[in-house]
MARKE-626088 format. One record per residue (C-alpha): residue in three letters; chain; x, y, z. Coordinates in nm, 3 decimals. Last residue first. Example, Ala and Ser with C-alpha at 12.3 -4.5 7.8 and 13.67 -1.06 7.14 Angstrom:
<rs>
r aa = ser; ch = A; px = 1.367; py = -0.106; pz = 0.714
r aa = ala; ch = A; px = 1.230; py = -0.450; pz = 0.780
</rs>
This chain:
<rs>
r aa = ser; ch = A; px = -1.401; py = 0.446; pz = -2.702
r aa = asn; ch = A; px = -1.732; py = 0.292; pz = -2.808
r aa = arg; ch = A; px = -1.788; py = 0.090; pz = -2.489
r aa = val; ch = A; px = -1.677; py = 0.385; pz = -2.277
r aa = ala; ch = A; px = -1.928; py = 0.621; pz = -2.442
r aa = asp; ch = A; px = -2.201; py = 0.358; pz = -2.416
r aa = ile; ch = A; px = -2.132; py = 0.318; pz = -2.045
r aa = asp; ch = A; px = -2.149; py = 0.694; pz = -1.993
r aa = ala; ch = A; px = -2.485; py = 0.708; pz = -2.173
r aa = leu; ch = A; px = -2.615; py = 0.427; pz = -1.949
r aa = val; ch = A; px = -2.487; py = 0.620; pz = -1.646
r aa = arg; ch = A; px = -2.668; py = 0.932; pz = -1.762
r aa = cys; ch = A; px = -2.998; py = 0.751; pz = -1.814
r aa = arg; ch = A; px = -2.977; py = 0.581; pz = -1.473
r aa = leu; ch = A; px = -2.901; py = 0.906; pz = -1.292
r aa = glu; ch = A; px = -3.194; py = 1.083; pz = -1.460
r aa = asp; ch = A; px = -3.421; py = 0.795; pz = -1.362
r aa = leu; ch = A; px = -3.288; py = 0.806; pz = -1.005
r aa = ser; ch = A; px = -3.395; py = 1.169; pz = -0.983
r aa = thr; ch = A; px = -3.264; py = 1.525; pz = -0.962
r aa = phe; ch = A; px = -2.905; py = 1.423; pz = -1.028
r aa = lys; ch = A; px = -2.610; py = 1.504; pz = -0.802
r aa = ile; ch = A; px = -2.305; py = 1.494; pz = -1.028
r aa = glu; ch = A; px = -1.961; py = 1.330; pz = -1.002
r aa = asp; ch = A; px = -1.720; py = 1.489; pz = -1.245
r aa = arg; ch = A; px = -1.694; py = 1.362; pz = -1.600
r aa = ile; ch = A; px = -1.518; py = 1.112; pz = -1.824
r aa = his; ch = A; px = -1.165; py = 1.100; pz = -1.677
r aa = asp; ch = A; px = -0.944; py = 0.863; pz = -1.873
r aa = ile; ch = A; px = -0.745; py = 0.539; pz = -1.822
r aa = phe; ch = A; px = -0.766; py = 0.443; pz = -1.454
r aa = asp; ch = A; px = -0.655; py = 0.083; pz = -1.394
r aa = ile; ch = A; px = -0.877; py = -0.093; pz = -1.137
r aa = arg; ch = A; px = -0.715; py = -0.393; pz = -0.971
r aa = ile; ch = A; px = -0.933; py = -0.668; pz = -0.825
r aa = thr; ch = A; px = -0.917; py = -0.881; pz = -0.512
r aa = lys; ch = A; px = -1.201; py = -1.131; pz = -0.488
r aa = gly; ch = A; px = -1.448; py = -1.152; pz = -0.199
r aa = tyr; ch = A; px = -1.747; py = -1.088; pz = -0.422
r aa = leu; ch = A; px = -1.646; py = -1.095; pz = -0.789
r aa = asp; ch = A; px = -1.927; py = -1.303; pz = -0.936
r aa = leu; ch = A; px = -1.900; py = -1.202; pz = -1.301
r aa = asp; ch = A; px = -2.156; py = -1.031; pz = -1.520
r aa = met; ch = A; px = -1.974; py = -0.905; pz = -1.828
r aa = asp; ch = A; px = -2.085; py = -0.675; pz = -2.110
r aa = leu; ch = A; px = -1.890; py = -0.384; pz = -1.964
r aa = leu; ch = A; px = -1.753; py = -0.441; pz = -1.616
r aa = his; ch = A; px = -1.901; py = -0.186; pz = -1.378
r aa = thr; ch = A; px = -1.683; py = -0.029; pz = -1.109
r aa = glu; ch = A; px = -1.741; py = 0.108; pz = -0.764
r aa = val; ch = A; px = -1.507; py = 0.316; pz = -0.548
r aa = arg; ch = A; px = -1.701; py = 0.462; pz = -0.255
r aa = leu; ch = A; px = -1.617; py = 0.746; pz = -0.020
r aa = pro; ch = A; px = -1.874; py = 0.778; pz = 0.259
r aa = asp; ch = A; px = -2.231; py = 0.776; pz = 0.134
r aa = gly; ch = A; px = -2.441; py = 1.070; pz = 0.013
r aa = glu; ch = A; px = -2.798; py = 0.954; pz = 0.012
r aa = ile; ch = A; px = -2.880; py = 0.843; pz = -0.343
r aa = thr; ch = A; px = -2.804; py = 1.134; pz = -0.578
r aa = pro; ch = A; px = -2.487; py = 1.220; pz = -0.384
r aa = asn; ch = A; px = -2.325; py = 0.879; pz = -0.452
r aa = asn; ch = A; px = -2.014; py = 0.938; pz = -0.240
r aa = gly; ch = A; px = -1.729; py = 0.949; pz = -0.489
r aa = val; ch = A; px = -1.523; py = 0.749; pz = -0.737
r aa = asn; ch = A; px = -1.724; py = 0.593; pz = -1.019
r aa = thr; ch = A; px = -1.568; py = 0.337; pz = -1.250
r aa = ile; ch = A; px = -1.640; py = 0.222; pz = -1.604
r aa = ser; ch = A; px = -1.498; py = -0.105; pz = -1.731
r aa = lys; ch = A; px = -1.312; py = -0.291; pz = -2.004
r aa = tyr; ch = A; px = -1.200; py = -0.627; pz = -1.869
r aa = cys; ch = A; px = -0.849; py = -0.765; pz = -1.823
r aa = asn; ch = A; px = -0.784; py = -1.123; pz = -1.705
r aa = gly; ch = A; px = -0.503; py = -1.237; pz = -1.476
r aa = glu; ch = A; px = -0.731; py = -1.332; pz = -1.188
r aa = val; ch = A; px = -0.892; py = -0.989; pz = -1.197
r aa = ile; ch = A; px = -0.772; py = -0.679; pz = -1.380
r aa = val; ch = A; px = -1.037; py = -0.412; pz = -1.434
r aa = asn; ch = A; px = -0.982; py = -0.151; pz = -1.701
r aa = thr; ch = A; px = -1.103; py = 0.205; pz = -1.662
r aa = arg; ch = A; px = -1.292; py = 0.492; pz = -1.820
r aa = tyr; ch = A; px = -1.361; py = 0.723; pz = -1.530
r aa = val; ch = A; px = -1.654; py = 0.888; pz = -1.349
r aa = gly; ch = A; px = -1.598; py = 1.145; pz = -1.078
r aa = trp; ch = A; px = -1.432; py = 1.224; pz = -0.748
r aa = lys; ch = A; px = -1.076; py = 1.337; pz = -0.803
r aa = pro; ch = A; px = -0.833; py = 1.047; pz = -0.780
r aa = val; ch = A; px = -0.783; py = 0.845; pz = -0.461
r aa = ile; ch = A; px = -0.434; py = 0.842; pz = -0.305
r aa = ile; ch = A; px = -0.328; py = 0.528; pz = -0.122
r aa = glu; ch = A; px = -0.296; py = 0.535; pz = 0.258
r aa = glu; ch = A; px = -0.661; py = 0.439; pz = 0.315
r aa = asp; ch = A; px = -0.614; py = 0.117; pz = 0.117
r aa = val; ch = A; px = -0.928; py = 0.068; pz = -0.088
r aa = lys; ch = A; px = -1.243; py = -0.130; pz = -0.011
r aa = ile; ch = A; px = -1.397; py = -0.223; pz = -0.342
r aa = asn; ch = A; px = -1.749; py = -0.206; pz = -0.480
r aa = ala; ch = A; px = -1.825; py = -0.413; pz = -0.789
r aa = thr; ch = A; px = -2.113; py = -0.278; pz = -0.994
r aa = pro; ch = A; px = -2.412; py = -0.438; pz = -1.163
r aa = phe; ch = A; px = -2.550; py = -0.248; pz = -1.465
r aa = gly; ch = A; px = -2.919; py = -0.320; pz = -1.521
r aa = phe; ch = A; px = -3.067; py = -0.055; pz = -1.296
r aa = ser; ch = A; px = -3.146; py = -0.310; pz = -1.022
r aa = arg; ch = A; px = -2.787; py = -0.431; pz = -1.056
r aa = gly; ch = A; px = -2.661; py = -0.076; pz = -1.001
r aa = leu; ch = A; px = -2.864; py = -0.047; pz = -0.681
r aa = arg; ch = A; px = -2.699; py = -0.357; pz = -0.535
r aa = lys; ch = A; px = -2.650; py = -0.172; pz = -0.205
r aa = gly; ch = A; px = -2.293; py = -0.298; pz = -0.184
r aa = gln; ch = A; px = -2.130; py = -0.629; pz = -0.083
r aa = met; ch = A; px = -1.754; py = -0.602; pz = -0.098
r aa = val; ch = A; px = -1.492; py = -0.658; pz = -0.369
r aa = thr; ch = A; px = -1.142; py = -0.664; pz = -0.220
r aa = gly; ch = A; px = -0.911; py = -0.383; pz = -0.321
r aa = lys; ch = A; px = -0.665; py = -0.240; pz = -0.566
r aa = leu; ch = A; px = -0.645; py = 0.111; pz = -0.709
r aa = tyr; ch = A; px = -0.454; py = 0.194; pz = -1.024
r aa = phe; ch = A; px = -0.256; py = 0.465; pz = -1.200
r aa = pro; ch = A; px = -0.198; py = 0.352; pz = -1.555
r aa = arg; ch = A; px = 0.158; py = 0.274; pz = -1.659
r aa = thr; ch = A; px = 0.469; py = 0.474; pz = -1.752
r aa = leu; ch = A; px = 0.423; py = 0.666; pz = -1.421
r aa = met; ch = A; px = 0.465; py = 1.000; pz = -1.595
r aa = lys; ch = A; px = 0.241; py = 0.903; pz = -1.886
r aa = ala; ch = A; px = -0.011; py = 0.745; pz = -1.650
r aa = ala; ch = A; px = -0.036; py = 1.063; pz = -1.444
r aa = ser; ch = A; px = -0.109; py = 1.259; pz = -1.761
r aa = ala; ch = A; px = -0.400; py = 1.025; pz = -1.844
r aa = val; ch = A; px = -0.525; py = 1.026; pz = -1.484
r aa = asp; ch = A; px = -0.597; py = 1.398; pz = -1.500
r aa = gly; ch = A; px = -0.871; py = 1.390; pz = -1.235
r aa = lys; ch = A; px = -0.749; py = 1.711; pz = -1.070
r aa = tyr; ch = A; px = -0.641; py = 1.527; pz = -0.753
r aa = leu; ch = A; px = -0.470; py = 1.279; pz = -0.984
r aa = lys; ch = A; px = -0.269; py = 1.553; pz = -1.157
r aa = asp; ch = A; px = -0.165; py = 1.696; pz = -0.819
r aa = arg; ch = A; px = -0.058; py = 1.352; pz = -0.699
r aa = ile; ch = A; px = 0.156; py = 1.318; pz = -1.013
r aa = leu; ch = A; px = 0.319; py = 1.655; pz = -0.946
r aa = thr; ch = A; px = 0.397; py = 1.557; pz = -0.586
r aa = ser; ch = A; px = 0.547; py = 1.224; pz = -0.694
r aa = ser; ch = A; px = 0.780; py = 1.419; pz = -0.919
r aa = ile; ch = A; px = 0.831; py = 1.487; pz = -1.288
r aa = val; ch = A; px = 0.985; py = 1.829; pz = -1.337
r aa = glu; ch = A; px = 0.752; py = 2.041; pz = -1.550
r aa = gly; ch = A; px = 0.799; py = 2.144; pz = -1.915
r aa = glu; ch = A; px = 0.533; py = 1.913; pz = -2.055
r aa = tyr; ch = A; px = 0.682; py = 1.623; pz = -1.860
r aa = leu; ch = A; px = 1.044; py = 1.667; pz = -1.755
r aa = val; ch = A; px = 1.308; py = 1.432; pz = -1.615
r aa = pro; ch = A; px = 1.538; py = 1.598; pz = -1.364
r aa = pro; ch = A; px = 1.916; py = 1.552; pz = -1.372
r aa = ile; ch = A; px = 2.079; py = 1.241; pz = -1.221
r aa = ile; ch = A; px = 2.370; py = 1.278; pz = -0.980
r aa = lys; ch = A; px = 2.615; py = 0.992; pz = -1.015
r aa = thr; ch = A; px = 2.859; py = 0.911; pz = -0.736
r aa = asp; ch = A; px = 3.175; py = 0.704; pz = -0.689
r aa = ile; ch = A; px = 3.262; py = 0.574; pz = -0.344
r aa = gly; ch = A; px = 3.623; py = 0.582; pz = -0.225
r aa = phe; ch = A; px = 3.521; py = 0.678; pz = 0.130
r aa = asp; ch = A; px = 3.645; py = 1.036; pz = 0.101
r aa = ser; ch = A; px = 3.482; py = 1.057; pz = -0.243
r aa = cys; ch = A; px = 3.150; py = 0.961; pz = -0.086
r aa = gln; ch = A; px = 3.181; py = 1.261; pz = 0.145
r aa = ser; ch = A; px = 3.237; py = 1.509; pz = -0.138
r aa = gln; ch = A; px = 2.972; py = 1.368; pz = -0.371
r aa = leu; ch = A; px = 2.712; py = 1.344; pz = -0.096
r aa = phe; ch = A; px = 2.798; py = 1.693; pz = 0.028
r aa = gly; ch = A; px = 2.723; py = 1.836; pz = -0.315
r aa = thr; ch = A; px = 2.412; py = 1.622; pz = -0.349
r aa = asp; ch = A; px = 2.263; py = 1.765; pz = -0.032
r aa = gly; ch = A; px = 2.291; py = 1.673; pz = 0.338
r aa = glu; ch = A; px = 2.122; py = 1.884; pz = 0.606
r aa = lys; ch = A; px = 1.784; py = 1.720; pz = 0.555
r aa = asn; ch = A; px = 1.703; py = 1.806; pz = 0.918
r aa = arg; ch = A; px = 1.931; py = 1.516; pz = 1.022
r aa = gly; ch = A; px = 2.060; py = 1.326; pz = 0.721
r aa = phe; ch = A; px = 1.945; py = 1.327; pz = 0.360
r aa = arg; ch = A; px = 1.845; py = 1.542; pz = 0.064
r aa = phe; ch = A; px = 1.820; py = 1.438; pz = -0.302
r aa = asn; ch = A; px = 1.729; py = 1.725; pz = -0.536
r aa = phe; ch = A; px = 1.939; py = 1.624; pz = -0.841
r aa = gly; ch = A; px = 1.842; py = 1.258; pz = -0.808
r aa = ala; ch = A; px = 2.074; py = 1.004; pz = -0.656
r aa = val; ch = A; px = 2.312; py = 0.725; pz = -0.758
r aa = ala; ch = A; px = 2.577; py = 0.599; pz = -0.514
r aa = leu; ch = A; px = 2.851; py = 0.378; pz = -0.659
r aa = lys; ch = A; px = 3.079; py = 0.154; pz = -0.452
r aa = val; ch = A; px = 2.825; py = 0.055; pz = -0.188
r aa = asn; ch = A; px = 2.987; py = -0.201; pz = 0.040
r aa = cys; ch = A; px = 2.715; py = -0.170; pz = 0.307
r aa = glu; ch = A; px = 2.960; py = -0.004; pz = 0.550
r aa = ser; ch = A; px = 3.035; py = 0.268; pz = 0.296
r aa = leu; ch = A; px = 2.676; py = 0.341; pz = 0.198
r aa = phe; ch = A; px = 2.420; py = 0.338; pz = 0.478
r aa = cys; ch = A; px = 2.654; py = 0.364; pz = 0.777
r aa = lys; ch = A; px = 2.929; py = 0.596; pz = 0.647
r aa = val; ch = A; px = 2.719; py = 0.806; pz = 0.411
r aa = phe; ch = A; px = 2.444; py = 0.853; pz = 0.670
r aa = asp; ch = A; px = 2.707; py = 0.910; pz = 0.936
r aa = ala; ch = A; px = 2.827; py = 1.218; pz = 0.750
r aa = lys; ch = A; px = 2.475; py = 1.354; pz = 0.703
r aa = ser; ch = A; px = 2.409; py = 1.307; pz = 1.072
r aa = ile; ch = A; px = 2.158; py = 1.049; pz = 1.194
r aa = asn; ch = A; px = 1.865; py = 1.208; pz = 1.377
r aa = arg; ch = A; px = 1.581; py = 1.076; pz = 1.161
r aa = ile; ch = A; px = 1.753; py = 0.738; pz = 1.148
r aa = glu; ch = A; px = 1.740; py = 0.701; pz = 1.524
r aa = glu; ch = A; px = 1.387; py = 0.844; pz = 1.543
r aa = thr; ch = A; px = 1.279; py = 0.577; pz = 1.296
r aa = phe; ch = A; px = 1.234; py = 0.542; pz = 0.921
r aa = glu; ch = A; px = 1.196; py = 0.165; pz = 0.883
r aa = tyr; ch = A; px = 1.458; py = 0.044; pz = 0.638
r aa = leu; ch = A; px = 1.439; py = -0.140; pz = 0.307
r aa = phe; ch = A; px = 1.785; py = -0.199; pz = 0.161
r aa = leu; ch = A; px = 1.682; py = -0.386; pz = -0.154
r aa = tyr; ch = A; px = 1.971; py = -0.587; pz = -0.298
r aa = asp; ch = A; px = 1.969; py = -0.749; pz = -0.643
r aa = thr; ch = A; px = 1.728; py = -0.514; pz = -0.819
r aa = gly; ch = A; px = 1.635; py = -0.624; pz = -1.171
r aa = met; ch = A; px = 1.343; py = -0.389; pz = -1.240
r aa = gln; ch = A; px = 1.098; py = -0.672; pz = -1.163
r aa = asp; ch = A; px = 1.225; py = -0.675; pz = -0.803
r aa = met; ch = A; px = 1.170; py = -0.302; pz = -0.775
r aa = met; ch = A; px = 0.818; py = -0.357; pz = -0.909
r aa = ala; ch = A; px = 0.742; py = -0.621; pz = -0.644
r aa = ile; ch = A; px = 0.878; py = -0.401; pz = -0.363
r aa = lys; ch = A; px = 0.667; py = -0.108; pz = -0.481
r aa = asp; ch = A; px = 0.357; py = -0.325; pz = -0.503
r aa = asp; ch = A; px = 0.407; py = -0.448; pz = -0.146
r aa = leu; ch = A; px = 0.468; py = -0.092; pz = -0.022
r aa = ser; ch = A; px = 0.144; py = 0.024; pz = -0.176
r aa = met; ch = A; px = 0.136; py = 0.275; pz = -0.460
r aa = leu; ch = A; px = 0.091; py = 0.647; pz = -0.514
r aa = arg; ch = A; px = 0.099; py = 0.706; pz = -0.141
r aa = ser; ch = A; px = -0.098; py = 0.984; pz = 0.025
r aa = pro; ch = A; px = 0.117; py = 1.263; pz = 0.161
r aa = lys; ch = A; px = 0.187; py = 1.290; pz = 0.536
r aa = arg; ch = A; px = 0.185; py = 1.658; pz = 0.626
r aa = ser; ch = A; px = -0.048; py = 1.614; pz = 0.927
r aa = his; ch = A; px = 0.163; py = 1.318; pz = 1.038
r aa = ser; ch = A; px = 0.468; py = 1.541; pz = 1.072
r aa = ile; ch = A; px = 0.814; py = 1.380; pz = 1.105
r aa = tyr; ch = A; px = 0.694; py = 1.028; pz = 1.035
r aa = gly; ch = A; px = 0.477; py = 1.142; pz = 0.744
r aa = ala; ch = A; px = 0.766; py = 1.323; pz = 0.580
r aa = pro; ch = A; px = 0.992; py = 1.018; pz = 0.626
r aa = gln; ch = A; px = 0.733; py = 0.796; pz = 0.456
r aa = asn; ch = A; px = 0.740; py = 0.436; pz = 0.575
r aa = lys; ch = A; px = 0.923; py = 0.135; pz = 0.436
r aa = phe; ch = A; px = 1.235; py = 0.337; pz = 0.352
r aa = thr; ch = A; px = 1.485; py = 0.332; pz = 0.065
r aa = ile; ch = A; px = 1.828; py = 0.216; pz = -0.048
r aa = ile; ch = A; px = 1.814; py = 0.043; pz = -0.386
r aa = gly; ch = A; px = 2.083; py = -0.196; pz = -0.509
r aa = arg; ch = A; px = 2.216; py = -0.343; pz = -0.832
r aa = lys; ch = A; px = 2.516; py = -0.571; pz = -0.797
r aa = met; ch = A; px = 2.835; py = -0.455; pz = -0.959
r aa = gly; ch = A; px = 3.071; py = -0.609; pz = -1.219
r aa = pro; ch = A; px = 2.905; py = -0.434; pz = -1.513
r aa = ile; ch = A; px = 2.693; py = -0.138; pz = -1.394
r aa = asp; ch = A; px = 2.314; py = -0.124; pz = -1.406
r aa = thr; ch = A; px = 2.272; py = 0.119; pz = -1.119
r aa = his; ch = A; px = 2.206; py = 0.402; pz = -1.366
r aa = ser; ch = A; px = 1.861; py = 0.261; pz = -1.443
r aa = ile; ch = A; px = 1.753; py = 0.335; pz = -1.085
r aa = ile; ch = A; px = 1.787; py = 0.710; pz = -1.133
r aa = ser; ch = A; px = 1.601; py = 0.715; pz = -1.466
r aa = gln; ch = A; px = 1.329; py = 0.491; pz = -1.324
r aa = his; ch = A; px = 1.280; py = 0.736; pz = -1.039
r aa = gly; ch = A; px = 1.229; py = 1.022; pz = -1.283
r aa = leu; ch = A; px = 0.995; py = 0.813; pz = -1.498
r aa = his; ch = A; px = 0.778; py = 0.718; pz = -1.200
r aa = leu; ch = A; px = 0.847; py = 0.461; pz = -0.929
r aa = gly; ch = A; px = 0.524; py = 0.561; pz = -0.756
r aa = asp; ch = A; px = 0.689; py = 0.661; pz = -0.429
r aa = phe; ch = A; px = 1.066; py = 0.634; pz = -0.483
r aa = tyr; ch = A; px = 1.193; py = 0.708; pz = -0.129
r aa = gly; ch = A; px = 1.544; py = 0.777; pz = -0.251
r aa = leu; ch = A; px = 1.896; py = 0.646; pz = -0.311
r aa = ala; ch = A; px = 2.001; py = 0.420; pz = -0.598
r aa = ala; ch = A; px = 2.284; py = 0.179; pz = -0.516
r aa = ala; ch = A; px = 2.568; py = 0.035; pz = -0.723
r aa = ile; ch = A; px = 2.696; py = -0.248; pz = -0.506
r aa = pro; ch = A; px = 3.029; py = -0.428; pz = -0.475
r aa = glu; ch = A; px = 2.989; py = -0.784; pz = -0.346
r aa = thr; ch = A; px = 3.108; py = -0.863; pz = 0.006
r aa = ile; ch = A; px = 2.788; py = -0.791; pz = 0.196
r aa = glu; ch = A; px = 2.802; py = -0.880; pz = 0.566
r aa = ser; ch = A; px = 2.859; py = -0.515; pz = 0.664
r aa = gly; ch = A; px = 2.511; py = -0.441; pz = 0.534
r aa = gln; ch = A; px = 2.349; py = -0.617; pz = 0.827
r aa = arg; ch = A; px = 2.383; py = -0.301; pz = 1.036
r aa = tyr; ch = A; px = 2.153; py = -0.128; pz = 0.787
r aa = asp; ch = A; px = 1.865; py = -0.338; pz = 0.915
r aa = asn; ch = A; px = 1.582; py = -0.447; pz = 0.684
r aa = ile; ch = A; px = 1.784; py = -0.612; pz = 0.407
r aa = ile; ch = A; px = 1.584; py = -0.759; pz = 0.120
r aa = ile; ch = A; px = 1.762; py = -0.992; pz = -0.124
r aa = met; ch = A; px = 1.620; py = -1.001; pz = -0.475
</rs>
């Protein structure tokens, strides 16, 4: 996959391109439907997107948490068979580009011959361009267009916003169905208080990317992926209210395994929500409940 970071470099491309347009956070079923329509005989497959979130650039207070890191998004786009990834930094220049110049600079001058977009795609200064204008303007440049209808999940339009809402409610199972894979967090295992080990269930504490969404605080059935191996696990997201009330912590216990994970990068796949985080009256009550949770995960 060839990555192009400056739209001015697009004029060097001589091969015809079928390009999907969008930010594509999470690369969920709706995004996959759009990108699948770039598989055209005789054309290279392209994606035109941004490194940073346009909404966050315009108003930092409205910046939504990401569903996946940029590195993971790039890797998945590569796995999807993308030939050209047009990956631009959303800047003041791009923010103020007109809807007509968007088509000219980002599509026509990059040898895009087919533009594929979702039904609600907006572009250009103040989001003044819609799919109707895209079709009309592309036609003037000899570019074909495909507008892809919404993909539904239980009667709702699948979107990154809907998936975030499910995660904020702890519904990781529904999020996984829309993402076509479990939602996950990745991070480096850090030294913790080692309280879990004293209880008989050592935990791995990870430092997560602050830009990535964290599910509702609680206890989850999870899988841990480390060094290519998958282990059944149980994960707590929260601030340990029974102990002292820490800042946000994500800690996971690998069932029936005691591995030295310090300093290693692990991925935690969230499968099901078990319960909300609870403040117990004593450490003994906490220990008994965690052991019951572990048994429930082991037998699931």
